[in-house]
Every structure is written in structure tokens, then in C-alpha cells.
ZAMARGU-4260 file (C-alpha; in steps of 0.2 Angstrom, whole numbers, plus 5000, padded with zeros to 4 digits):
<rodrens>
0) 5109/4873/4731 | 5095/4861/4736 | 5088/4863/4754 | 5086/4848/4765 | 5069/4843/4771
5) 5074/4840/4789 | 5063/4832/4803 | 5073/4842/4816 | 5072/4840/4834 | 5056/4849/4840
10) 5048/4852/4857 | 5031/4845/4862 | 5022/4860/4854 | 5030/4855/4838 | 5040/4871/4837
15) 5059/4872/4835 | 5067/4871/4852 | 5079/4886/4855 | 5098/4881/4853 | 5103/4873/4870
20) 5119/4876/4879 | 5126/4867/4894 | 5127/4877/4910 | 5145/4879/4913 | 5143/4877/4932
25) 5131/4862/4931 | 5138/4845/4936 | 5134/4838/4919 | 5145/4851/4911 | 5159/4848/4923
30) 5159/4829/4920 | 5155/4829/4901 | 5169/4827/4888 | 5182/4820/4900 | 5199/4816/4891
35) 5206/4808/4906 | 5194/4795/4914 | 5196/4787/4931 | 5203/4771/4923 | 5215/4780/4911
40) 5226/4792/4922 | 5216/4801/4935 | 5232/4799/4946 | 5237/4815/4939 | 5252/4823/4932
45) 5265/4814/4943 | 5260/4797/4936 | 5261/4804/4918 | 5278/4812/4922 | 5285/4796/4928
50) 5279/4787/4913 | 5287/4801/4902 | 5304/4798/4911 | 5303/4779/4908 | 5297/4779/4890
55) 5310/4793/4885 | 5325/4785/4894 | 5333/4780/4877 | 5326/4794/4866 | 5335/4810/4873
60) 5320/4816/4883 | 5308/4816/4867 | 5291/4808/4867 | 5286/4801/4850 | 5268/4802/4844
65) 5265/4784/4844 | 5269/4783/4863 | 5257/4799/4868 | 5243/4787/4873 | 5253/4776/4884
70) 5261/4791/4893 | 5245/4799/4897 | 5236/4783/4902 | 5225/4781/4887 | 5223/4764/4881
75) 5214/4768/4864 | 5229/4770/4853 | 5219/4778/4837 | 5210/4790/4848 | 5226/4795/4857
80) 5235/4799/4840 | 5220/4810/4835 | 5221/4819/4851 | 5239/4822/4849 | 5236/4829/4832
85) 5223/4841/4838 | 5234/4848/4852 | 5248/4850/4840 | 5238/4858/4827 | 5232/4871/4840
90) 5250/4876/4843 | 5256/4875/4824 | 5267/4861/4829 | 5272/4848/4814 | 5285/4837/4823
95) 5280/4820/4829 | 5289/4821/4845 | 5287/4832/4860 | 5297/4836/4875 | 5293/4837/4894
100) 5287/4854/4894 | 5276/4852/4879 | 5269/4836/4887 | 5264/4846/4902 | 5256/4859/4892
105) 5245/4845/4882 | 5241/4838/4899 | 5235/4854/4906 | 5223/4857/4892 | 5215/4839/4892
110) 5214/4839/4910 | 5206/4857/4912 | 5190/4858/4922 | 5184/4871/4910 | 5169/4863/4899
115) 5173/4876/4885 | 5191/4871/4884 | 5187/4853/4883 | 5173/4856/4870 | 5186/4866/4860
120) 5199/4852/4861 | 5185/4840/4855 | 5180/4851/4841 | 5199/4852/4836 | 5200/4833/4835
125) 5186/4833/4822 | 5192/4849/4813 | 5207/4841/4805 | 5210/4856/4793 | 5209/4869/4808
130) 5197/4880/4798 | 5184/4881/4812 | 5171/4871/4801 | 5166/4853/4802 | 5161/4845/4785
135) 5151/4829/4783 | 5167/4820/4778 | 5174/4825/4795 | 5159/4820/4804 | 5160/4804/4796
140) 5178/4802/4802 | 5174/4804/4820 | 5160/4793/4819 | 5171/4780/4812 | 5184/4783/4825
145) 5172/4783/4840 | 5164/4767/4834 | 5180/4758/4832 | 5186/4764/4848 | 5171/4758/4857
150) 5170/4741/4847 | 5154/4745/4839 | 5155/4737/4822 | 5137/4739/4818 | 5138/4758/4820
155) 5154/4758/4810 | 5145/4750/4795 | 5132/4764/4794 | 5144/4778/4796 | 5138/4787/4780
160) 5120/4785/4785 | 5123/4792/4803 | 5135/4807/4796 | 5121/4812/4784 | 5109/4812/4798
165) 5119/4823/4809 | 5122/4836/4794 | 5103/4835/4791 | 5100/4840/4809 | 5113/4854/4811
170) 5115/4860/4793 | 5097/4862/4788 | 5101/4875/4775 | 5114/4863/4767 | 5128/4876/4767
175) 5140/4861/4769 | 5148/4863/4786 | 5143/4865/4805 | 5151/4876/4818 | 5156/4873/4836
180) 5140/4879/4843 | 5129/4867/4833 | 5140/4853/4840 | 5137/4860/4858 | 5118/4860/4854
185) 5119/4842/4850 | 5129/4837/4865 | 5117/4847/4876 | 5102/4838/4869 | 5111/4821/4872
190) 5114/4826/4890 | 5096/4833/4892 | 5089/4816/4886 | 5100/4806/4897 | 5096/4817/4912
195) 5077/4816/4908 | 5078/4797/4907 | 5086/4796/4925 | 5079/4812/4933 | 5067/4804/4945
200) 5078/4790/4951 | 5093/4803/4952 | 5083/4815/4964 | 5078/4800/4975 | 5095/4793/4975
205) 5103/4810/4979 | 5092/4811/4994 | 5096/4793/4999 | 5115/4797/4998 | 5112/4812/5009
210) 5103/4803/5022 | 5113/4787/5020 | 5104/4771/5023 | 5090/4769/5034 | 5097/4758/5048
215) 5085/4751/5060 | 5092/4757/5078 | 5091/4743/5091 | 5093/4749/5110 | 5104/4734/5113
220) 5120/4736/5104 | 5127/4719/5109 | 5112/4711/5102 | 5115/4720/5086 | 5133/4715/5086
225) 5129/4697/5089 | 5115/4696/5077 | 5127/4703/5063 | 5140/4691/5067 | 5128/4677/5067
230) 5121/4682/5049 | 5139/4683/5043 | 5144/4667/5049 | 5128/4658/5044 | 5129/4666/5026
235) 5148/4663/5024 | 5146/4644/5029 | 5130/4642/5017 | 5140/4650/5002 | 5157/4640/5006
240) 5146/4624/5006 | 5138/4628/4990 | 5153/4632/4981 | 5161/4616/4987 | 5146/4604/4986
245) 5136/4610/4970 | 5149/4608/4957 | 5152/4590/4963 | 5135/4584/4968 | 5124/4593/4956
250) 5129/4584/4940 | 5130/4568/4949 | 5113/4570/4955 | 5106/4574/4938 | 5113/4558/4931
255) 5107/4547/4945 | 5089/4555/4945 | 5087/4557/4927 | 5082/4538/4924 | 5068/4539/4936
260) 5060/4556/4930 | 5066/4558/4912 | 5054/4561/4898 | 5065/4560/4882 | 5056/4566/4867
265) 5062/4568/4849 | 5057/4585/4842 | 5059/4593/4825 | 5069/4609/4821 | 5057/4623/4815
270) 5069/4638/4814 | 5088/4640/4815 | 5097/4656/4816 | 5116/4661/4819 | 5119/4677/4827
275) 5135/4688/4830 | 5145/4681/4844 | 5143/4663/4838 | 5126/4660/4846 | 5115/4647/4838
280) 5096/4647/4841 | 5085/4633/4839 | 5066/4634/4838 | 5059/4616/4841 | 5043/4608/4840
285) 5035/4607/4857 | 5029/4589/4863 | 5011/4588/4867 | 5013/4585/4886 | 5028/4596/4888
290) 5023/4608/4902 | 5036/4620/4909 | 5038/4636/4919 | 5049/4651/4915 | 5066/4649/4922
295) 5067/4630/4919 | 5080/4621/4908 | 5080/4605/4899 | 5093/4593/4892 | 5097/4593/4874
300) 5106/4581/4862 | 5108/4576/4844 | 5110/4558/4840 | 5118/4562/4823 | 5132/4569/4832
305) 5134/4554/4844 | 5122/4539/4844 | 5125/4533/4862 | 5127/4550/4871 | 5109/4554/4875
310) 5110/4546/4893 | 5126/4553/4900 | 5131/4567/4888 | 5114/4577/4886 | 5118/4595/4887
315) 5108/4608/4898 | 5101/4623/4891 | 5089/4636/4898 | 5072/4637/4889 | 5071/4655/4882
320) 5053/4653/4875 | 5038/4657/4887 | 5026/4643/4893 | 5012/4651/4882 | 5023/4650/4866
325) 5018/4637/4853 | 5037/4631/4851 | 5052/4628/4862 | 5067/4639/4859 | 5085/4639/4866
330) 5100/4649/4863 | 5117/4640/4862 | 5134/4648/4864 | 5145/4639/4852 | 5161/4637/4861
335) 5165/4619/4864 | 5167/4603/4854 | 5148/4597/4855 | 5141/4614/4851 | 5153/4617/4836
340) 5148/4599/4830 | 5129/4604/4832 | 5132/4620/4822 | 5141/4610/4808 | 5127/4597/4807
345) 5113/4611/4806 | 5124/4622/4796 | 5126/4608/4782 | 5107/4611/4779 | 5108/4629/4776
350) 5111/4627/4758 | 5093/4621/4756 | 5085/4634/4767 | 5080/4652/4761 | 5093/4664/4763
355) 5091/4679/4776 | 5083/4695/4771 | 5094/4708/4763 | 5088/4721/4775 | 5097/4713/4790
360) 5116/4713/4787 | 5120/4705/4803 | 5109/4690/4806 | 5108/4674/4797 | 5091/4666/4799
365) 5084/4651/4791 | 5065/4645/4792 | 5063/4627/4790 | 5044/4626/4791 | 5042/4623/4772
370) 5055/4610/4772 | 5054/4591/4775 | 5056/4590/4794 | 5067/4575/4791 | 5080/4585/4782
375) 5087/4592/4798 | 5095/4581/4811 | 5083/4574/4825 | 5085/4583/4841 | 5081/4574/4858
380) 5075/4583/4873 | 5073/4578/4892 | 5064/4589/4904 | 5059/4601/4910 | 5070/4603/4925
385) 5068/4614/4940 | 5079/4630/4943 | 5079/4644/4956 | 5073/4656/4943 | 5057/4648/4941
390) 5052/4654/4959 | 5052/4672/4953 | 5032/4672/4954 | 5033/4672/4974 | 5040/4689/4974
395) 5031/4706/4971 | 5047/4713/4965 | 5061/4705/4956 | 5078/4710/4950 | 5084/4700/4935
400) 5102/4700/4930 | 5109/4691/4915 | 5128/4692/4910 | 5131/4688/4892 | 5122/4672/4887
405) 5117/4671/4905 | 5102/4681/4901 | 5094/4667/4892 | 5082/4661/4906 | 5078/4679/4911
410) 5071/4682/4893 | 5057/4669/4896 | 5054/4676/4913 | 5050/4694/4906 | 5039/4687/4892
415) 5030/4676/4905 | 5028/4692/4916 | 5020/4701/4901 | 5009/4687/4897 | 5003/4685/4914
420) 4999/4703/4916 | 4989/4704/4900 | 4980/4688/4905 | 4975/4695/4921 | 4969/4712/4913
425) 4958/4702/4901 | 4951/4691/4915 | 4947/4707/4925 | 4938/4715/4910 | 4928/4700/4907
430) 4923/4699/4925 | 4918/4717/4924 | 4907/4714/4909 | 4899/4699/4917 | 4896/4708/4934
435) 4905/4694/4943 | 4917/4697/4958 | 4934/4701/4954 | 4941/4688/4965 | 4933/4672/4971
440) 4934/4670/4990 | 4950/4661/4995 | 4957/4662/4977 | 4976/4664/4978 | 4986/4672/4963
445) 4999/4661/4955 | 5009/4676/4951 | 5013/4690/4964 | 5025/4699/4953 | 5020/4717/4950
450) 5038/4725/4945 | 5053/4718/4937 | 5069/4726/4934 | 5079/4717/4921 | 5098/4720/4918
455) 5107/4713/4904 | 5126/4716/4903 | 5136/4711/4888 | 5153/4716/4880 | 5149/4715/4862
460) 5136/4725/4852 | 5132/4710/4842 | 5125/4701/4857 | 5109/4711/4857 | 5103/4703/4841
465) 5101/4687/4851 | 5086/4693/4859 | 5081/4709/4848 | 5064/4702/4845 | 5060/4698/4862
470) 5065/4715/4869 | 5055/4724/4856 | 5040/4713/4859 | 5042/4716/4878 | 5043/4735/4877
475) 5029/4736/4864 | 5017/4725/4874 | 5022/4732/4892 | 5010/4747/4892 | 5009/4747/4911
480) 5028/4748/4913 | 5029/4732/4923 | 5046/4727/4916 | 5060/4740/4916 | 5073/4735/4904
485) 5091/4741/4906 | 5104/4736/4894 | 5123/4739/4897 | 5137/4737/4884 | 5154/4736/4893
490) 5164/4739/4877 | 5158/4757/4877 | 5168/4769/4888 | 5158/4776/4903 | 5146/4791/4899
495) 5156/4807/4900 | 5171/4800/4893 | 5176/4809/4877 | 5179/4793/4868 | 5160/4789/4870
500) 5153/4806/4869 | 5149/4806/4850 | 5141/4788/4852 | 5130/4797/4864 | 5125/4810/4853
505) 5121/4799/4839 | 5111/4788/4851 | 5100/4802/4857 | 5097/4810/4840 | 5093/4793/4831
510) 5081/4788/4845 | 5073/4804/4845 | 5070/4803/4826 | 5067/4785/4824 | 5064/4777/4841
515) 5078/4765/4839 | 5093/4764/4849 | 5109/4763/4838 | 5119/4751/4850 | 5106/4737/4853
520) 5095/4740/4837 | 5079/4740/4850 | 5068/4753/4857 | 5078/4752/4873 | 5092/4764/4876
525) 5108/4756/4880 | 5118/4762/4895 | 5137/4763/4893 | 5150/4753/4903 | 5145/4743/4919
530) 5131/4746/4931 | 5134/4753/4947 | 5126/4739/4957 | 5125/4748/4974 | 5115/4761/4966
535) 5103/4749/4958 | 5101/4740/4975 | 5098/4757/4984 | 5085/4764/4971 | 5075/4748/4973
540) 5076/4749/4991 | 5069/4766/4991 | 5056/4763/4977 | 5049/4747/4986 | 5051/4751/5004
545) 5047/4736/5015 | 5046/4724/5000 | 5053/4706/4998 | 5063/4708/4983 | 5070/4692/4973
550) 5087/4694/4965 | 5090/4681/4951 | 5106/4681/4942 | 5113/4669/4929 | 5131/4671/4922
555) 5149/4670/4928 | 5154/4668/4946 | 5163/4684/4946 | 5148/4695/4948 | 5138/4683/4959
560) 5147/4687/4974 | 5146/4705/4973 | 5127/4704/4970 | 5125/4692/4985 | 5135/4704/4997
565) 5124/4718/4992 | 5108/4708/4995 | 5115/4704/5012 | 5119/4722/5016 | 5103/4730/5011
570) 5093/4717/5019 | 5102/4721/5035 | 5103/4740/5033 | 5086/4744/5026 | 5068/4739/5029
575) 5068/4730/5011 | 5073/4712/5011 | 5083/4705/4996 | 5084/4686/4993 | 5098/4681/4981
580) 5097/4666/4969 | 5110/4660/4958 | 5107/4649/4942 | 5119/4636/4938 | 5130/4642/4924
585) 5136/4627/4914 | 5153/4628/4906 | 5153/4628/4886 | 5150/4611/4879
</rodrens>
């Protein structure tokens, strides 16, 4: 039997690390492999029992296999079925129904506090023939189930590749199977990588939580009460007026002002790309005198769609290219009549463009540089126009948050930050070589930003392809760690949930071997579920004590209020000041 040549996980010294096991008393072990998450039934047995009575009211007290997930509060139907089968196999049961006593026994096993018990249950789910060994085909099945449960189609398409990678790592002698100890080793490695990634921040955060927030004491309690009330009333009035006035006044002002300051230019399409999630990207020629700042936006129209719409119906889009780039780029979420019409007009020309490279299965991209520019429909742009995000340079520290396609202006900003940092470094090197002063007297820096925390929250794995190249470029060029990139995929169950644990294992293993995250396809490791925004603010308040932090958000209104309230809370309760700014998020057009 041929032996695999495995590039196995090694220590820094290059030697094979000993098989790792999770400390059973460690908090990591206690929270790993949760079958019952906070969202799916943490209320306990009483809630499960009540649902059992309701579901079995007409079936003689017998719960069918198909209703098991509903009864225990698990919304993942396929995963619940596999869990039912694993619990039944352990008890040599072959029926598709269980009674109340058997359900209680099942529940006690999946809600057990023992890590070893949960690990055995998880192993039983994969070990479909109950022989105590996992074959490559069984590993393939759990990868397929996990990726389907967490809505990760790109991983599902590469199931065979990832199953082979796991067998290569855990079965180096090619005996054809792995044991439960090997699975625990991989789980331990994934948890260790996660802890190592967040260890420093976690220690600081734990200290912060133990001491609570550093509230500045005032010897006059009435003054404190009055000050807090004044801030609350002032902030509430400002927000109320903004929500009432902006939706009405802003579009009207734009239409009235545009004739006095518009600079409409006709540009050509250089490149077109369509990404998963129905996002259209246009790379456009840049007019000679078109100067803009990151965070700004421009109006776009296509006369081919409607000859007379350019004045009233031009459509606003954030500029995603950086000011130093040769071309202009915009990312358009195709969701309304106009964007669908634009996609159809541009898509008509796809037939004469070069097809996408075979290696990239999820992206259709077409370069138009070798084509006659008049083959594509004309695009007219008007701008740039000011937006609050362009003021990021005024802050030493910025928190950039993008929700879905709302991350578009943030991409321009993080590129601009890296460009400015590199330009400053080159300038300093030149000054040192020439022996000149580092800063001329009275000279002011145009960009104060020294640290940026970027959070992109999206519900679809395919969304990461929209800005994949930008994220890879930023992480490669950011040698000083100025920009901290945090991706969150909300379709994946929270870390520790058994439904996402195999994705976590794959993620850690593939990143260790290949330096690529299996979720985003970038060098940045993706977090699961939603961020804990309060912890995000806390950590920044600790790391940048006494600083003025600019918080910039673009996305749906639902998250804006939470971020604004946290900015107020931490400004009032800590020595760090947070200034919240929300970008105008236009509805689909």
C-alpha cells in the first residue's frame, strides 16, 4: 500500500507536535461541541417536553424521526436527522419513532456537560456503520452535511478535496481510516489556533470585564445625573430629526444642487465582473480631472437604458477604488429595475469578451481592454460627492463597519490607508537618505489615522468574492499591521456549535497548510455568526485609552442604532471617545 507524502502540522522547530488533547476542565472544552445552542433550545428539558406533548398529541405519544429537530429546538433538519440516527445506533434502535422516556435519554446525552460524551456523540454521527473507524467516504459525508447546514456552497463543491486533505493529515500511513483520538487532535488544533488568534485580546477583555468599565467619578452626583440627561435628550433629538429629515431633504437637495456643481463625464467600461449574490462590478476609465477622496460617491447612469434619465434618475454608488488607482470602480447590487437593465445591457456584450479562467469556478469576469470601447454601452458619471466616511483621516483610530454590500466605501478607505502609510514610509526613507528634516516646521499631516479596525458582516459565503482581491492586497501590503480585517459570516453557526465544528477544523487545517481561509477564499480567517459589538468597543477602548475613535458604518438601519448607542455608552463611561457616523444607504435601484 502506497504511503502518503504528508505535509503534516508541525511545530516551529519543524518537528511533529505531539497529539494534543483538550483539557476537560478548560472553558474551551466545556463550550466546544454544543449540540444545543443558545438559539436552539437552551431553555432546557421543560421546553422540549412541552413541544413533545404538542407534537405527539395525535400520534399516541410517539415522536417520529422527522420531527426530532423541531422537538429539541434544532432548526437544521438534515443535521437533526443524522443526530437522531447516531443516538439510535448507540442504543441499537431501528425504529423511526421514540417515546417520551427515550427522548429524555436522547436529550440527556446531547445536553451533557462532559466533553468526552459530546465528542463521542459527534463521532457516532460520522461513524455511520458504528465500527469505531472513520473512512474517507464518511469524512466526505460530514463535510457535505456541515457545509450544507451552514450554507457554504463553495466548500460543498470541494468536499472531495477537503476530505482527502483530512485523511492525509490524520491517516499518514494510509491505512484507510481514522480513530476518535485523531478527530480530537484535529479539534484541539482548531481550538488552539482560535485561542492563539485572540489570546491577547481575550486576556485584556477578561480583565476589563472583571473591573467593569472605568467610569470617571464626579463628586457632584446631581451634576452627573443632569449631564447624562442632557446628553440623552440632545442625542435623541438629533437622531430623531435625522431620521425624519434626511430621507426627505437629502434626495431633494441633491437634485437641486446638482445643476450648480455637477460635472458629468462620459467614461468607458474597462472591465466587467459578475459575482455570486448578483453583484455587478464596473471598472471605468477615469476622467482627467476627476479627483476624489475615499468614502465619497458618484452618480452613474447609462443613456442606453434611458436617454432622458441622466438629470433626475442618476443613481448613487460608492467609489470602491482608491484615489491613487488609475481606474474608477463601483460595485452594484443588482436588485431593482435599473440595475437589472444595466446588467442585461452589459451582459449582452459578454459573448464577445474572453471567458473567465477555468481555475475560478465562482466568478465570471471579462476584460474589455482589447475590445473596441464603443462596443460597450456608454456610462455617464457625475461627481464626486461628499460623504461622512471621507472624514476618517481626522481620527487616529477608526472602526469601519460594512454590512453586506454596504462595505463598498470601506474598501476604498482601507486601500487608501495602506497607500498613505506606504507613501509616508517612502517619504521618510528619502528624507533620511538626503539628511533633511523629518517634518518641516508647521507642516500638518493630511492623514492622522494610525490604526483601523475593519469589520465586514455578510450572510453569504459568495459575498467574499466581491472584494477578494482587495482584501488579499491589503493583507499582503500591510506589513505594519495598521489595518485589522475581521470577516464575519452569519450563515455559519456560532463557534462551539457542533453544526459548525467541522468547518472550524477544516478552516484551521487548510489555513495552516495553504494560508487560505476556506470560507472567504482570502488570507483572512473568517469568524462565525455575528460580532459581539459591545466586546469590540470594549477592546478598542482598552487598546486606545483616551483616544478619539471614528466609527463609520454603511448598511441597513437595523445595526446603525446599536452601534450609535454603544458609541454613546463608551464615550460617557470610559476615557475613550467614540464619534459615530452613518453613511446614507440607498435602496436598490
